[in-house]
C-alpha positions as CSV (number, residue, x, y, z in Angstrom):
1,M,142.1,124.6,87.4
2,L,143.0,124.0,83.8
3,P,146.7,123.6,82.9
4,K,148.4,126.9,82.7
5,S,150.1,126.0,79.5
6,I,146.9,125.2,77.6
7,G,147.3,128.4,75.7
8,N,150.2,126.8,73.8
9,L,147.9,124.3,72.1
10,V,147.4,126.6,69.2
11,D,145.8,124.0,67.0
12,L,143.1,123.2,69.6
13,R,139.6,123.4,68.2
14,H,137.3,122.1,71.0
15,L,137.5,122.8,74.7
16,D,134.3,121.6,76.3
17,I,134.2,122.5,80.1
18,T,130.4,122.6,80.4
19,D,130.2,120.6,83.6
20,A,133.4,121.8,85.2
21,V,131.3,123.3,88.0
22,K,134.2,124.0,90.4
23,L,136.3,125.8,87.8
24,E,137.1,129.3,89.2
25,K,139.4,130.8,86.6
26,M,140.7,130.5,83.1
27,P,144.3,129.6,82.2
28,P,146.3,132.6,81.0
29,H,146.5,133.6,77.3
30,I,143.6,131.5,76.2
31,G,143.2,134.1,73.4
32,N,146.2,132.4,71.7
33,L,143.9,129.5,70.7
34,V,142.8,131.3,67.5
35,N,141.5,128.1,66.0
36,L,139.1,127.4,68.9
37,Q,135.6,126.6,67.8
38,T,134.1,125.2,71.0
39,L,134.6,127.1,74.3
40,S,131.6,126.3,76.4
41,K,132.6,128.5,79.4
42,F,134.7,131.6,80.0
43,I,135.3,133.1,83.5
44,V,136.3,136.7,83.8
45,E,138.7,137.3,86.8
46,K,139.2,140.4,88.8
47,N,142.4,142.3,88.2
48,N,144.0,139.6,86.0
49,S,145.0,141.0,82.6
50,S,146.1,137.6,81.2
51,S,142.6,136.1,81.6
52,S,140.5,139.2,81.1
53,I,137.4,139.3,78.9
54,K,139.7,140.7,76.1
55,E,141.1,137.2,75.6
56,L,137.9,136.5,73.7
57,K,138.7,139.1,71.1
58,K,140.8,136.8,68.9
59,L,138.5,133.8,69.1
60,S,136.6,134.7,66.0
61,N,135.8,131.0,65.2
62,I,133.8,130.4,68.4
63,R,130.5,128.7,67.7
64,G,127.6,126.9,69.3
65,T,127.3,127.5,73.1
66,L,129.3,130.1,75.1
67,S,128.8,131.1,78.8
68,I,130.6,134.2,80.1
69,S,130.6,134.5,83.9
70,G,132.2,137.0,86.3
71,L,131.1,140.0,84.2
72,H,131.0,142.1,87.3
73,N,134.8,142.0,87.2
74,V,134.9,143.9,83.9
75,V,136.2,147.3,85.1
76,D,136.7,149.0,81.7
77,A,133.6,148.8,79.5
78,Q,135.9,149.3,76.5
79,D,137.1,145.7,77.0
80,A,133.6,144.5,76.3
81,M,133.6,146.3,73.0
82,D,136.9,144.7,72.1
83,V,135.3,141.2,72.5
84,D,133.2,141.9,69.4
85,L,130.4,139.5,70.1
86,K,128.5,141.1,67.3
87,G,131.1,139.8,64.8
88,K,131.0,136.2,66.1
89,H,128.1,135.1,63.9
90,N,128.3,131.4,64.8
91,I,127.4,131.7,68.4
92,E,123.9,130.2,68.9
93,D,123.5,129.9,72.6
94,L,124.9,132.7,74.8
95,T,124.9,133.1,78.6
96,M,126.1,136.4,80.3
97,E,126.4,136.2,84.1
98,W,127.3,138.7,86.8
99,G,127.9,137.9,90.4
100,N,124.8,137.3,92.6
101,D,126.2,139.4,95.4
102,F,124.8,142.9,95.0
103,D,127.2,144.7,97.3
104,D,128.6,148.2,97.2
105,T,131.4,147.3,94.8
106,R,128.9,146.9,92.0
107,N,128.9,149.8,89.5
108,E,125.4,150.1,87.9
109,Q,126.4,152.5,85.1
110,N,129.4,150.4,84.2
111,E,127.4,147.2,84.0
112,M,124.8,148.9,81.8
113,Q,127.7,149.9,79.4
114,V,129.2,146.5,79.4
115,L,125.9,144.8,78.5
116,E,125.2,147.4,75.8
117,L,128.6,146.7,74.2
118,L,128.3,142.9,74.4
119,Q,125.6,143.0,71.7
120,P,125.6,139.5,70.1
121,H,125.2,138.8,66.4
122,K,121.6,138.7,65.1
123,N,122.0,134.9,64.4
124,L,121.7,134.2,68.2
125,E,119.0,131.7,69.1
126,K,119.2,131.4,72.9
127,L,120.1,134.1,75.4
128,T,120.5,134.0,79.2
129,I,121.2,137.1,81.3
130,S,121.8,136.5,85.0
131,F,122.3,138.9,88.0
132,Y,122.9,141.9,85.8
133,G,123.1,145.0,88.0
134,G,122.0,147.7,85.6
135,G,118.8,149.6,85.9
136,I,117.6,149.1,82.4
137,F,118.2,146.5,79.7
138,P,120.2,147.5,76.6
139,S,118.6,148.8,73.4
140,W,119.6,145.9,71.3
141,M,117.4,143.5,73.4
142,R,114.3,145.0,71.9
143,N,115.7,144.9,68.4
144,P,113.4,143.0,66.1
145,S,116.4,142.0,63.9
146,F,117.0,139.1,66.4
147,S,114.6,137.2,64.2
148,L,116.1,133.8,65.1
149,M,115.9,134.0,68.9
150,V,113.7,131.3,70.2
151,Q,114.6,131.3,73.9
152,L,115.3,134.1,76.5
153,Y,115.9,133.7,80.2
154,L,116.3,136.8,82.5
155,K,117.3,135.9,86.0
156,G,118.0,137.8,89.2
157,C,118.4,141.2,87.5
158,R,116.9,142.9,90.5
159,N,117.7,146.5,89.8
160,C,115.7,146.6,86.6
161,T,112.3,148.2,87.0
162,L,111.1,147.7,83.4
163,L,111.2,144.7,81.1
164,P,112.4,145.3,77.6
165,S,109.9,145.2,74.6
166,L,110.2,141.5,74.0
167,G,107.0,141.2,72.1
168,Q,108.7,142.1,68.8
169,L,111.0,139.0,68.9
170,S,109.1,137.3,66.1
171,S,110.6,133.7,66.7
172,L,110.6,133.7,70.5
173,K,109.1,130.5,71.8
174,N,110.3,130.2,75.4
175,L,110.5,133.2,77.8
176,R,111.5,132.9,81.5
177,I,111.7,135.8,83.8
178,E,112.9,135.0,87.4
179,G,113.9,136.9,90.5
180,M,113.2,140.4,89.1
181,S,112.3,142.0,92.4
182,G,112.4,145.5,91.0
183,I,109.5,144.9,88.7
184,K,106.2,146.2,90.0
185,N,104.2,146.6,86.8
186,I,104.3,144.9,83.4
187,D,102.8,147.4,81.0
188,V,102.4,148.1,77.3
189,E,106.2,148.5,76.8
190,F,106.6,144.8,77.3
191,Y,104.6,144.0,74.2
192,G,106.1,146.5,71.8
193,Q,104.2,148.5,69.2
194,N,103.2,145.7,66.8
195,V,99.5,144.7,66.5
196,E,100.7,141.1,66.8
197,S,102.7,140.6,70.0
198,F,104.7,137.5,71.0
199,Q,103.4,135.8,67.9
200,S,105.5,132.7,68.3
201,L,105.6,132.4,72.1
202,E,104.6,128.9,73.4
203,S,105.9,128.9,77.0
204,L,106.0,131.8,79.5
205,T,107.3,131.6,83.0
206,F,107.3,134.2,85.8
207,S,109.1,133.1,89.0
208,D,110.1,134.7,92.2
209,M,108.5,138.1,91.3
210,L,108.0,139.3,94.9
211,E,107.0,142.9,94.2
212,W,105.0,142.4,91.0
213,E,101.5,143.9,91.4
214,K,99.9,144.5,88.0
215,W,100.0,143.0,84.6
216,R,98.3,145.2,82.0
217,S,97.6,144.3,78.4
218,P,97.8,146.9,75.6
219,S,94.4,148.1,74.4
220,F,95.5,148.3,70.8
221,I,96.0,144.5,70.5
222,D,93.0,142.3,70.1
223,E,92.7,139.3,72.5
224,E,93.1,136.8,69.6
225,R,96.4,138.5,68.6
226,L,97.9,138.6,72.1
227,F,100.1,135.5,72.7
228,P,98.3,133.7,69.8
229,R,100.4,130.5,70.2
230,L,101.0,130.5,74.0
231,R,100.4,127.0,75.3
232,E,102.0,127.0,78.8
233,L,102.0,129.7,81.5
234,M,103.8,129.2,84.8
235,M,103.7,131.6,87.7
236,T,105.7,130.9,90.9
237,E,106.1,133.2,93.9
238,C,104.1,136.1,92.7
239,P,102.4,137.0,96.1
240,K,101.4,140.6,95.3
241,L,100.0,140.1,91.8
242,I,96.5,141.4,91.4
243,P,94.4,140.2,88.5
244,P,93.1,140.4,85.9
245,L,95.6,138.4,84.0
246,P,95.7,138.8,80.2
247,K,93.1,136.6,78.5
248,V,95.0,134.0,76.4
249,L,92.7,132.2,74.1
250,S,95.2,129.6,73.1
251,L,96.5,128.7,76.7
252,H,96.6,125.0,77.2
253,E,98.6,124.5,80.5
254,L,98.8,126.8,83.5
255,K,101.0,126.3,86.6
256,L,100.6,128.5,89.7
257,K,102.9,128.2,92.7
258,A,102.7,130.3,95.8
259,C,100.2,132.8,94.3
260,N,97.2,134.3,96.0
261,E,93.6,133.4,95.9
262,V,92.6,136.4,93.8
263,V,94.7,135.1,90.9
264,L,92.9,131.8,91.1
265,D,89.6,133.5,91.1
266,S,90.2,135.2,87.7
267,I,91.5,132.0,86.2
268,A,88.3,130.1,87.0
269,V,86.4,132.6,84.8
270,D,88.7,133.7,82.0
271,F,90.7,130.6,80.8
272,N,88.2,128.4,79.0
273,S,90.9,126.9,76.8
274,L,92.8,125.4,79.7
275,A,93.4,121.6,79.5
276,A,95.9,121.3,82.3
277,L,96.1,123.3,85.6
278,E,98.5,122.9,88.5
279,I,98.0,124.8,91.8
280,R,101.0,124.3,94.1
281,D,101.8,125.8,97.5
282,C,99.1,128.4,97.4
283,K,98.6,128.5,101.1
284,E,95.9,131.2,101.0
285,V,93.6,129.3,98.8
286,T,90.6,128.1,100.8
287,W,88.4,126.9,98.0
288,L,88.3,125.6,94.5
289,K,85.5,126.3,92.1
290,L,86.7,125.3,88.6
291,E,83.5,123.9,87.1
292,K,83.4,126.6,84.4
293,L,86.8,125.4,83.0
294,G,84.9,123.2,80.5
295,G,87.9,121.9,78.7
296,L,90.0,121.1,81.8
297,K,91.4,117.5,81.6
298,R,94.3,117.4,84.1
299,L,94.3,119.0,87.5
300,R,97.0,119.0,90.2
301,V,96.4,120.5,93.6
302,C,99.5,120.3,95.9
303,G,100.5,121.9,99.2
304,C,97.4,124.1,99.6
305,D,97.1,123.9,103.4
306,G,94.3,126.4,103.5
307,L,92.0,124.1,101.5
308,V,89.5,122.4,103.9
309,S,86.9,121.1,101.4
310,L,86.0,121.1,97.8
311,E,82.7,122.8,97.2
312,E,80.1,121.3,94.9
313,P,80.1,121.6,92.1
314,A,83.9,122.3,92.2
315,L,85.3,120.3,89.4
316,P,84.5,120.2,85.6
317,C,83.1,117.0,84.4
318,S,85.7,117.0,81.6
319,L,88.5,116.0,84.0
320,E,90.5,112.9,83.1
321,Y,93.3,113.2,85.7
322,L,93.0,114.5,89.2
323,K,95.9,114.6,91.7
324,I,95.6,116.1,95.2
325,K,98.7,116.0,97.3
326,G,99.9,117.5,100.6
327,C,96.8,119.5,101.5
328,E,97.2,119.1,105.2
329,N,93.8,120.4,106.2
330,L,91.6,118.9,103.5
331,E,88.7,117.1,105.1
332,K,86.3,116.4,102.3
333,L,86.1,115.8,98.6
334,P,83.0,116.4,96.6
335,N,80.4,113.6,97.0
336,E,79.9,113.7,93.2
337,L,83.4,112.5,92.2
338,Q,81.8,109.5,90.7
339,S,80.1,111.7,88.2
340,L,83.4,112.6,86.6
341,R,82.5,110.6,83.5
342,S,85.9,111.1,81.8
343,A,88.1,110.6,84.8
344,T,90.7,107.8,84.2
345,E,93.2,108.5,87.0
346,L,92.7,109.7,90.6
347,V,95.6,110.2,93.0
348,I,95.2,111.4,96.6
349,R,98.4,111.7,98.7
350,K,99.4,113.2,102.1
351,C,96.0,114.4,103.1
352,P,95.9,113.2,106.7
353,K,92.6,114.8,107.7
354,L,90.7,113.3,104.8
355,M,88.1,110.8,106.2
356,N,86.1,109.6,103.2
357,I,86.6,109.2,99.5
358,L,84.4,108.2,96.7
359,E,81.4,107.7,99.1
360,K,79.0,107.2,96.2
361,G,81.2,104.9,94.1
362,W,83.9,104.9,91.5
363,P,83.9,107.1,88.4
364,P,82.7,104.9,85.5
365,M,85.9,105.3,83.3
366,L,88.5,105.2,86.2
367,K,91.5,103.1,85.3
368,K,94.0,103.9,88.0
369,F,93.2,104.8,91.7
370,E,95.9,105.7,94.2
371,V,95.7,106.7,97.8
372,D,98.9,107.4,99.7
373,N,99.6,108.6,103.3
374,C,96.0,109.5,104.1
375,K,95.9,108.6,107.8
376,G,92.1,109.2,108.3
377,I,90.7,107.0,105.6
378,K,89.0,104.0,107.1
379,A,87.3,102.4,104.0
380,L,87.1,102.4,100.3
381,P,83.8,102.5,98.4
382,G,81.5,99.7,99.4
383,D,81.5,97.6,96.3
384,W,84.2,97.2,93.7
385,M,81.6,96.8,91.0
386,M,79.4,99.8,91.9
387,M,80.1,102.0,88.9
388,R,76.8,103.9,88.4
389,M,76.3,106.7,85.9
390,D,74.4,109.9,86.8
391,G,70.7,109.3,86.6
392,D,71.1,105.7,85.6
393,N,70.4,102.7,87.9
394,T,72.2,100.2,85.8
395,N,75.8,99.3,86.4
396,S,78.3,100.4,83.8
397,S,81.1,98.1,82.7
398,C,84.1,98.5,85.0
399,V,87.5,99.5,83.4
400,L,89.5,99.8,86.6
401,E,93.0,98.4,85.9
402,R,95.3,99.5,88.8
403,V,94.6,100.1,92.5
404,E,97.4,101.3,94.9
405,I,96.8,101.8,98.6
406,W,99.9,103.1,100.5
407,R,100.4,104.1,104.2
408,C,96.8,104.3,105.3
409,P,97.0,103.0,108.9
410,S,93.3,103.5,109.7
411,L,92.1,101.4,106.7
412,L,90.3,98.4,108.1
413,F,88.6,96.7,105.2
414,F,88.2,96.5,101.4
415,P,85.1,96.6,99.3
416,K,83.1,93.4,99.2
417,G,82.3,91.3,96.1
418,E,84.2,90.2,93.1
419,L,87.1,92.2,91.9
420,P,86.5,93.8,88.5
421,T,87.7,91.5,85.7
422,S,89.6,94.5,84.3
423,L,91.8,94.9,87.4
424,K,95.4,93.9,86.6
425,Q,97.4,95.3,89.5
426,L,96.6,95.5,93.2
427,I,99.2,97.1,95.6
428,I,98.5,97.4,99.3
429,E,101.5,98.6,101.4
430,D,101.9,99.8,105.0
431,C,98.2,99.5,106.0
432,E,98.9,98.0,109.4
433,N,95.3,97.5,110.5
434,V,94.1,95.6,107.5
435,K,93.3,92.1,108.7
436,S,92.1,90.5,105.5
437,L,92.5,90.8,101.8
438,P,89.6,91.2,99.3
439,E,88.0,87.8,98.9
440,G,87.8,88.5,95.2
441,I,91.5,88.0,94.6
442,M,91.0,84.2,95.0
443,R,88.1,84.0,92.6
444,N,87.3,84.8,89.1
445,C,89.6,87.8,88.4
446,N,92.4,88.7,86.0
447,L,95.0,90.1,88.4
448,E,98.6,90.0,87.0
449,R,100.5,91.7,90.0
450,L,99.7,91.5,93.7
451,N,101.9,93.4,96.2
452,I,101.1,93.0,99.9
453,E,103.7,94.7,102.1
454,G,103.8,96.1,105.6
455,C,100.4,94.9,106.6
456,S,101.3,93.6,110.1
457,S,97.8,92.5,111.0
458,L,97.5,90.2,108.0
459,T,98.1,86.5,108.8
460,S,96.9,84.7,105.7
461,F,95.5,84.9,102.2
462,P,91.8,84.1,101.6
463,S,91.0,80.5,100.9
464,G,91.1,79.2,97.4
465,E,93.4,79.5,94.4
466,L,95.1,82.5,93.1
467,P,94.0,83.5,89.6
468,S,95.7,81.8,86.7
469,T,96.6,85.2,85.3
470,L,98.8,86.2,88.3
471,K,102.4,86.6,87.4
472,H,104.0,88.6,90.2
473,L,103.4,88.1,94.0
474,I,105.2,90.2,96.6
475,S,104.5,89.7,100.2
476,N,106.2,91.5,103.1
477,C,104.0,91.2,106.2
478,G,105.6,90.4,109.5
479,N,102.8,88.1,110.8
480,L,101.9,86.3,107.6
481,E,101.9,82.5,108.2
482,L,100.5,81.0,105.1
483,L,100.9,81.5,101.4
484,P,98.4,80.2,98.8
485,D,99.1,76.6,97.9
486,H,98.3,77.0,94.2
487,M,100.5,79.5,92.3
488,P,101.2,77.6,89.1
489,N,101.6,80.5,86.7
490,L,103.7,82.9,88.8
491,T,106.9,84.2,87.2
492,S,108.0,86.3,90.2
493,L,107.6,85.5,93.9
494,S,109.1,87.7,96.6
495,I,108.7,86.9,100.3
496,E,110.3,89.3,102.8
497,G,110.0,90.0,106.5
498,C,107.5,87.3,107.1
499,K,108.7,86.2,110.5
500,G,106.1,83.5,111.0
501,L,106.1,82.0,107.6
502,S,107.3,78.4,107.1
503,L,107.1,76.4,104.0
504,K,106.6,73.2,106.0
505,H,102.9,73.0,105.3
506,H,103.0,74.3,101.7
507,H,102.8,72.1,98.6
508,L,105.2,74.0,96.4
509,Q,105.3,72.0,93.2
510,N,105.3,72.5,89.4
511,L,106.0,76.2,89.5
512,T,107.5,75.8,86.0
513,S,106.8,79.4,85.1
514,L,108.7,80.9,88.1
515,E,111.8,82.8,87.1
516,Y,112.4,85.2,90.0
517,L,112.5,84.0,93.7
518,T,113.3,86.2,96.7
519,I,113.2,85.0,100.3
520,R,114.5,87.5,102.9
521,G,114.1,87.9,106.6
522,C,112.1,84.7,107.3
523,P,113.4,83.3,110.5
524,S,110.7,80.5,110.7
525,L,111.8,79.1,107.4
526,E,113.7,75.9,108.4
527,S,113.8,73.9,105.1
528,F,113.1,73.8,101.5
529,P,110.8,71.1,100.0
530,E,112.3,67.7,99.4
531,R,113.7,68.5,96.0
532,G,115.3,71.8,97.2
533,L,114.6,74.6,94.7
534,G,113.7,72.0,92.1
535,F,110.0,72.9,92.5
536,A,110.8,75.8,90.1
537,P,113.2,74.3,87.5
538,N,113.3,77.5,85.3
539,L,114.5,79.9,87.9
540,R,116.7,82.7,86.5
541,D,117.2,84.8,89.7
542,V,117.5,83.5,93.3
543,D,118.0,85.8,96.3
544,I,117.9,84.1,99.7
545,V,119.0,86.4,102.6
546,D,118.7,86.4,106.5
547,C,116.8,83.1,107.0
548,E,118.7,82.3,110.2
549,N,117.1,78.9,110.9
550,L,117.3,77.5,107.4
551,K,119.0,74.1,107.8
552,T,118.6,72.4,104.4
553,P,122.2,71.4,103.5
554,L,123.7,73.6,100.8
555,S,124.4,70.5,98.8
556,E,120.6,69.8,98.7
557,W,119.5,73.2,97.4
558,G,119.5,71.7,93.9
559,L,121.1,74.8,92.4
560,N,123.1,72.8,89.8
561,R,119.8,71.5,88.3
562,L,118.6,75.1,87.6
563,L,120.0,75.3,84.1
564,S,118.6,78.7,83.4
565,L,119.9,80.4,86.6
566,K,121.7,83.7,85.9
567,Y,121.8,85.5,89.2
568,L,122.4,84.0,92.7
569,S,122.6,85.9,95.9
570,I,122.9,83.9,99.2
571,A,123.3,85.3,102.7
572,P,121.1,82.9,104.5
573,G,122.3,83.6,108.1
574,G,121.8,80.0,109.2
575,Y,125.1,78.5,108.0
576,Q,127.5,79.9,110.6
577,N,129.2,76.5,110.9
578,V,130.3,76.6,107.2
579,V,134.1,76.9,107.0
580,S,134.5,76.0,103.4
581,F,132.5,74.7,100.4
582,S,134.8,71.7,99.9
583,H,133.7,68.2,98.8
584,G,134.8,66.8,102.1
585,H,131.9,68.6,103.8
586,D,128.9,67.2,101.8
587,D,126.4,69.4,103.7
588,C,128.4,72.5,102.8
589,H,129.2,71.6,99.2
590,L,127.7,74.3,97.0
591,R,127.0,73.0,93.5
592,L,126.4,75.7,90.9
593,P,125.1,75.7,87.3
594,T,127.4,76.9,84.5
595,S,124.8,79.3,83.4
596,L,125.5,81.8,86.2
597,T,126.5,85.3,85.2
598,S,126.3,86.9,88.7
599,L,127.2,85.4,92.1
600,E,126.9,87.0,95.5
601,I,128.2,85.3,98.7
602,R,127.4,87.2,101.8
603,N,127.3,86.9,105.6
604,F,129.1,83.6,106.1
605,Q,130.7,84.6,109.5
606,N,133.0,81.6,109.8
607,L,133.8,81.0,106.2
608,E,137.6,80.6,105.8
609,S,138.0,79.4,102.2
610,M,136.2,79.6,98.9
611,A,138.9,77.9,97.0
612,S,136.9,74.7,96.4
613,L,133.9,76.6,95.1
614,P,133.6,75.6,91.4
615,L,134.3,79.1,90.1
616,P,136.5,77.9,87.1
617,T,133.5,76.0,85.7
618,L,131.3,79.1,85.6
619,I,132.1,79.9,82.1
620,S,129.6,82.7,81.9
621,L,130.3,84.5,85.2
622,E,130.6,88.3,84.8
623,H,130.1,89.6,88.4
624,L,131.4,88.1,91.7
625,Y,130.5,89.9,95.0
626,I,131.8,88.7,98.4
627,S,130.7,90.5,101.5
628,D,130.7,90.3,105.3
629,C,132.9,87.1,105.6
630,P,135.3,88.4,108.3
631,K,137.3,85.2,108.5
632,L,137.7,84.5,104.8
633,Q,141.4,84.0,104.0
634,Q,141.2,82.5,100.5
635,F,138.8,82.9,97.7
636,L,140.9,82.2,94.6
637,P,140.7,78.7,93.1
638,K,144.0,77.1,91.9
639,E,142.7,77.3,88.3
640,G,142.1,81.0,88.7
641,L,139.0,83.0,88.1
642,P,136.8,82.7,84.9
643,A,138.1,84.7,82.0
644,T,134.6,86.2,81.5
645,L,134.7,88.0,84.9
646,G,134.3,91.7,84.4
647,R,133.5,92.9,88.0
648,L,134.9,91.9,91.4
649,Q,133.5,93.4,94.6
650,I,134.9,92.5,98.1
651,Q,133.5,94.3,101.2
652,G,133.6,93.4,104.9
653,C,136.3,90.7,104.3
654,P,139.4,92.4,105.9
655,I,141.9,89.5,105.2
656,I,141.3,89.1,101.5
657,E,140.8,92.9,101.1
658,K,144.4,93.2,102.3
659,R,145.5,90.4,99.9
660,C,143.9,92.2,97.0
661,L,145.4,95.7,97.6
662,K,146.4,97.2,94.3
663,G,150.0,96.7,93.5
664,R,150.8,95.3,97.0
665,G,148.6,92.4,97.9
666,E,149.5,88.8,97.4
667,D,146.5,88.2,95.3
668,W,146.6,91.4,93.3
669,P,148.5,89.8,90.3
670,H,145.6,87.2,90.0
671,V,142.9,89.8,89.9
672,A,144.6,92.9,88.3
673,H,143.2,91.9,84.8
674,I,139.6,92.4,85.9
675,P,138.2,95.6,84.4
676,D,136.1,96.7,87.3
677,I,137.4,96.0,90.9
678,W,135.8,97.4,94.1
679,I,137.8,96.6,97.3
680,G,136.5,97.8,100.7
681,R,133.4,99.9,101.6
682,N,134.5,102.8,99.4
């Protein structure tokens, strides 16, 4: 609710309630706000004279966006005339909405009169009409005098059996028609009588048209003058539509969702201008034969469960981007995929029955290749470097830059040979039966990022040195025991869930480029190298969590020597004897650099006091997070917290949570000045 007395603010000019989604009614006498310029939303109530639609009558200065909802509650159509929308010439974006419950209380004739009398000014640019219950649209909607209208959205007007003559709206660029279940035919009336129809239209969407059967084009309009600027056509849930569709010579992008196979058949023949095609949730489609779409560059096929294989030739050689997703019964891709000479990106996801892919090699211009959740795939093409052109026995230069393999449990091995020198990123995740990585990653390649996660059969990296170009290494493999010894140019190293990994036999030294270090869930990690974390003196971000057997004394971590360190998160799990970080307990004394801006202390189960932690010396600290320290009784140093602290979070620490309760806790006066405070789980 808005304040009931808001009608007294007679000088109010702007009332923006755009996102007040729970607002159910307007305050009384809002019509008194005669100076109001912005009123984003007005709700018509039933049987409430003080907040009826007539309240809009006096608001002659309203401009910009206005949404009127609850129009089914207008009992007297004369009230709609009194609103005088036609006289409000500064409204640019207008929404008129009735209730979406078409019960017996709805009066079709009354709603037709209301909409007729709510004619807006000809300056209107955007119009939305939702859940209108009349049988026909008003005469003013086909008035060509609305020469500024660029966007029209008709939604859920299910009693209408004819669409208005919208082709005469000379500036209309975007038209969306949704949920018009009374429409069976779209005929010549839709276009109007002009020889040029929809001359400015760029985007046309039909959605949830369950009874729509035929779409006829007027014979008196030449093809080149029909939708002359249309670039994007989207058709969703039009199950009964029988082609042919109008030929649109300018059409650039077509999206089909839940349409039948016959529609697809006509598209493959009649839409030579198409550059982008999306086919989604068309369950009846059993084949694709699109090779005649000679200009097609981008193709998405998603959720077509009837599709078993792609016939050859099925795809135009002009394709640059191909994505196939969620085709549950797809078993085979064309053998000639490698002949797609222009293809730069290939994405295959959630096709569990697909057994083979790229059997004859990689497309010669492919830059990105991604396979995700394809349970049947056992192998990738036999050689990374086999990039043969049609009819040519010589290898072309490889341009492959990124390879991503996700959730392919049947995958056993990778291609042999050197990695392409063009390859920059290799991501392999949740491929549980892969036992070895490509040998090429340890030889002459130019990898910059290597992510290996969830590969439970992998125990080690290939022998040799990582490439000098490698900057980011992420490994999360439960049985991995050994990391590469030579990683001198890494800037980011993340090791997670490696239960058998110990740094005991690793020679970690001179990692002067390393800035980000994460070690999580590594129970076999018992100690750091002799100099603690000093092997990476330029670290900026350190995150060490759940290493339950780590025994290197906190005082020997060498954190104070990391003069660039900004973020520190420690929840090691192996320091359950730590009661405080005081000088009297040298093993537990935590020394911190003054450069820190964020500090997280978590999961010290027996920690009682943090008072001796050198927080006052952290002159740059902005964020302090303390979590899961159930015995912690004191965290405030005598000198107080740094003046720079902007956020304090305390969770899972019941004693100090109570002490920091707003207005009541003992420590509240010492933390109340912090702008952002989070106490407790909520």
